[in-house]
C-alpha positions in Angstrom: 0.0 0.0 0.0 1.0 3.6 -0.5 1.3 4.4 3.2 3.8 1.7 4.1 1.3 -1.1 4.6 -1.0 0.8 7.0 -4.7 0.9 5.9 -6.0 4.4 6.0 -9.4 3.3 7.1 -8.4 1.0 10.0 -8.8 2.4 13.4 -5.6 3.0 15.3 -4.8 3.3 19.0 -4.6 7.1 18.6 -7.7 8.4 16.7 -7.0 10.6 13.8 -7.3 14.3 14.6 -7.8 16.6 11.6 -5.9 19.9 11.8 -7.3 22.5 9.5 -5.1 24.8 7.5 -3.6 27.6 9.5 -3.9 30.0 6.5 -6.3 32.9 6.4 -9.3 32.5 4.1 -7.9 34.6 1.2 -4.5 32.9 1.2 -6.2 29.5 1.4 -8.4 30.5 -1.6 -5.4 31.6 -3.5 -3.7 28.3 -2.9 -6.8 26.4 -4.0 -6.9 28.4 -7.2 -3.2 27.7 -7.9 -3.9 24.0 -7.2 -6.7 24.0 -9.7 -4.6 25.8 -12.3 -1.8 23.3 -11.8 -4.1 20.3 -12.2 -5.6 21.8 -15.4 -2.1 22.5 -16.7 -1.2 18.9 -16.2 -4.3 17.7 -18.0 -3.7 20.1 -20.8 0.0 19.0 -21.2 -1.1 15.3 -21.3 -3.8 16.2 -23.9 -1.2 17.9 -26.1 1.1 14.9 -25.7 -1.5 12.6 -27.0 -2.4 15.0 -29.9 1.3 15.2 -30.8 1.4 11.4 -31.1 -1.8 11.2 -33.1 -0.8 14.1 -35.4 2.6 12.5 -36.0 1.0 9.2 -37.0 -1.4 11.0 -39.3 1.5 12.7 -41.1 3.4 9.4 -41.3 0.3 7.9 -43.0 0.0 10.8 -45.4 3.7 10.4 -46.3 3.1 6.7 -47.0 0.0 7.6 -49.1 2.0 10.3 -51.1 4.8 7.8 -51.7 2.5 5.1 -52.9 0.0 7.2 -54.9 2.4 9.4 -56.7 5.1 8.4 -59.2 7.8 9.7 -56.9 11.5 9.5 -57.9 14.2 8.5 -55.5 15.0 12.1 -54.4 11.4 12.8 -53.5 11.2 9.5 -51.6 14.4 10.4 -49.7 12.9 13.8 -48.9 9.8 12.1 -47.4 12.0 9.8 -45.4 13.9 12.8 -44.0 10.6 14.5 -43.2 9.5 11.5 -41.1 12.8 11.4 -39.2 12.7 15.2 -38.5 9.0 14.9 -37.5 9.9 12.0 -35.1 12.7 14.1 -33.5 10.4 17.1 -33.2 7.5 15.1 -31.7 9.8 13.5 -29.2 11.1 16.9 -28.2 7.6 18.1 -27.7 6.6 15.1 -25.7 9.6 15.6 -23.4 9.0 19.3 -23.1 5.4 18.8 -21.9 6.6 16.0 -19.6 8.9 18.4 -17.9 6.1 20.9 -17.6 3.9 18.3 -15.9 6.8 17.5 -13.5 7.1 21.2 -12.6 3.3 21.5 -12.1 3.3 18.4 -9.9 6.1 19.8 -7.7 4.2 23.1 -7.4 1.0 21.2 -6.4 2.9 19.2 -3.8 4.2 22.4 -2.3 0.7 23.9 -2.2 -0.7 20.7 -0.6 1.6 21.0 2.4 -0.5 24.0 3.6 -3.8 22.2 3.4 -5.4 20.2 6.3 -4.0 17.0 7.7 -7.0 15.1 6.4 -6.3 16.4 2.8 -2.7 15.3 3.1 -3.6 11.9 4.5 -5.9 11.3 1.5 -3.3 12.5 -1.0 -0.8 9.9 0.1 -3.3 7.1 -0.8 -1.5 6.8 -4.1 2.3 6.8 -3.8 4.6 9.1 -5.7 6.4 6.1 -7.0 3.3 4.6 -8.5 2.3 8.0 -10.1 5.7 8.4 -11.6 5.7 4.8 -12.9 2.3 5.5 -14.6 3.5 8.9 -16.1 6.8 7.6 -17.4 5.3 4.4 -18.7 2.9 6.5 -20.8 5.8 8.7 -22.0 7.8 5.7 -23.1 4.8 4.3 -24.9 4.2 7.6 -26.7 7.8 7.9 -27.7 7.8 4.3 -28.9 4.7 5.0 -31.0 6.4 8.0 -32.7 9.6 6.0 -33.4 7.7 2.9 -34.6 5.5 5.1 -36.8 8.6 6.7 -38.3 10.2 3.3 -38.9 7.1 1.9 -40.6 6.6 4.9 -42.8 10.3 4.9 -43.8 10.1 1.2 -44.7 6.8 1.8 -46.7 8.3 4.8 -48.5 11.4 2.7 -49.5 9.2 -0.2 -50.7 7.0 2.1 -52.8 9.9 3.1 -55.1 
């Protein structure tokens, strides 16, 4: 379990005592707003990452279609191949850039959460950081793999279409 094997719902010898935030209402409201903005930024960045993968795959498919449907000479096919490689490099750069943005937003959210009530913090640790990082970076590796695989397949198809 995320909390070192202790069940959050099991009664303990010392009952849980919630300590509310010590912040004044306006500061607490500001932190809640910053927390919401950070969460939205993370979702936006992940959305852009998936769109980047999808758009890359569409361009790879278009490159294959162009190579197959047009009587392209060797230099045009080489140009399409270079295009797919440059696109793959650009897409991977974008994926990494948005991953770093998410990392920064997560760190900002964690700093904000330190100022919330003890109940809020107790609930937040229900999913460990390690598990969250494993999920995030597994998805990133999958996305990068899809971009690279798409570039490889399109390059093979372009070469075979000559």
